[in-house]
N, C-alpha and C positions, 0 to 999 in steps of 0.2 A: 836613536831619536825615529831615523828610518825605518827600521827593525819594526819598531816597538807599531809604529803608524800602519806596518806590511803587516806583523801580526795581526791588529786588531780587523784589519779589514777581512781579511784572510779567513780567522775567528769569526768574524759578520756575515760572512758570506757563505760559509758550514753550517754557520746556524740558521740561516735564512733555509739553505738548500734542503735542509736537515728538517725544518719550520713545517714547509710547505711538500717534501718527499711525503711525512707523516698525516698530513693533512690531507696526500692525497690518496695514500692508502685507507686512512676512518672514512674519506667516502665512498671509495669501490668495497670495501669488504663490511661497510656497516648500510645494513635495506633502510630504505628510504620505506618508514610505515608510518600507518593513518588508521582514521575511523571516524566512521559517519553514524549522524543518527537516523538508525533507521526509520521511522515514526516521522520525523521532522523530513527525509527526505521522500519517502513515498508520499505520504499527506501534503507537501509541498509542492508536488509535480504534478503538472497543468496538465500533461495528461491523464490522473491518478482522477483529478477536480474534473476534465471533461470526461472520463468515463463510467464514472458517480452520476453527472446528470443526464448521463444518457439510460446509464439503467434507472434512474430516478423516475426517467417519462415514462420509461418502459413499463415500469413495477405503476405506475397512476392507474395508466388501463387496466391493469390486469386485477388491481383493487377495483376501482369502476365497478366491475363490470360485476364481481362476487359484494360488491355494496349493492348495486341494484336489483342483483338476487337477491340479497338478505334482506331488503325493503321492500319488494313482492312477497316473498313468504312471511311477511311479518304482519303482509296487509293479508293477508289467507287466511294467515292465525285469526286477527281480527273479524274480520269475515263470518269465518265460526265461528265464533265465541260472539257474534251479535243475529246471528241467523239458526244458535245451539238448539234454540226452544220452540222452529219449527219446521227442523230434520225431523223423520222420522228417525230409527235404527239400522236401518242403510242408509240413507243414507250419510249416514254420521258417518259408520263406518264406512263410508267412500271414501266420504270426503278425510275423516282421519287418516287412511292410507294414503290420498292423492299427495296428506300437508310432509307428512312421512317421508314420500318420494323423493319431495322438493328439499326435507330437511336433507335428507341424507348426498341430495346430488351438490347439493350449495353448501355441508362437511367434502365433499371427494375434492371437488374441486376448490375448495380451501386446499386441502390439502397437496393437491396439483400444482398450486399457485405457487402456496410454500416450497415445494422442493423446488419445483424447475425457476425460483426467486433465488436458491441459494443455491444451486447449482451454475445457474448467469452470473452471479453475484464471484463464486472460484473463478468461475474463466475469466471472468473479465480483471479482477487481483492478478492473478495468475499471468494473464497478456502483460499487464504492468510490468509486474513486478520482475517479469520475462525483462523487458523494456531495460530497466533499470538495471539491473544485474548487468547485461550487457555493456549498456555505458558504462559505468563504474572498470566495467575489464578496458575501456576504450580512455577511458580515464588516467586509468593507472598507471597505462604505457604509454600515452604522450607525457604524462608529468613525471618519469619513472619512478614507480611506486612496485614496491618491492612486494606489500605486502598493506591490504584495507578493510578491516575490522566494523564489524557492524555492532550495533549498541546493541539490546534489546531491551523489554522493560524485565526480561528474564535475568537481568546481570549476570548475560556473558563476559561483560566487560566492566571489571572489577571497580577499573581505573586507568586511569591516563590522562595524562597536560592535557591541556585544553588547547597547545601547543598543538600536536595530532591530528587537532577534530579540523576536520575537511569539507562538514555535511554545508555550508554556506556556497562554498565555494561552488563543490560540487551541483548540487542544485541549482545556483544560477547557469552552467553551464548544459545544462540535461535540459532546463525549461529553454533555452536559447535554442538548443539545437529541436527542441521538439518546436515551437516555431516558427524556424528555417526550415 
């Protein structure tokens, strides 16, 4: 009876040690992976929201300038139309040339502002993406991840179990770090 008990205890200890060994082996040899939903991470990041607000404020000034110049142009067109019959041919031609020059200036300014807005938007977005990428690297090291993938609407990640989704955790820590 004593031998059976000792055999049972030894067998149990061996099973526990083997189970523990297999668990440790799996832990060491199976990398920790996860994914984040890129769009939610980027647009949920308070740094991106702040950057967008600053960008909108800056572009509002540019838009107001263009609107003012367009309004002035339309006023000049109205003036031309209302005085057309009173003008001789030389005055009409000069007025039309001024209108054409003014129209060209407005169009050129619109084009330049549009280009500048696009460049500024790309610059701001890249700065925010750099911040996020840097943070995700920190987060991965801190939490022992070997791989963190990002999903996009292009379908680069066709399927992953939701238990691997760490978007909310990363976003919460990212926003916490941003505010502190």
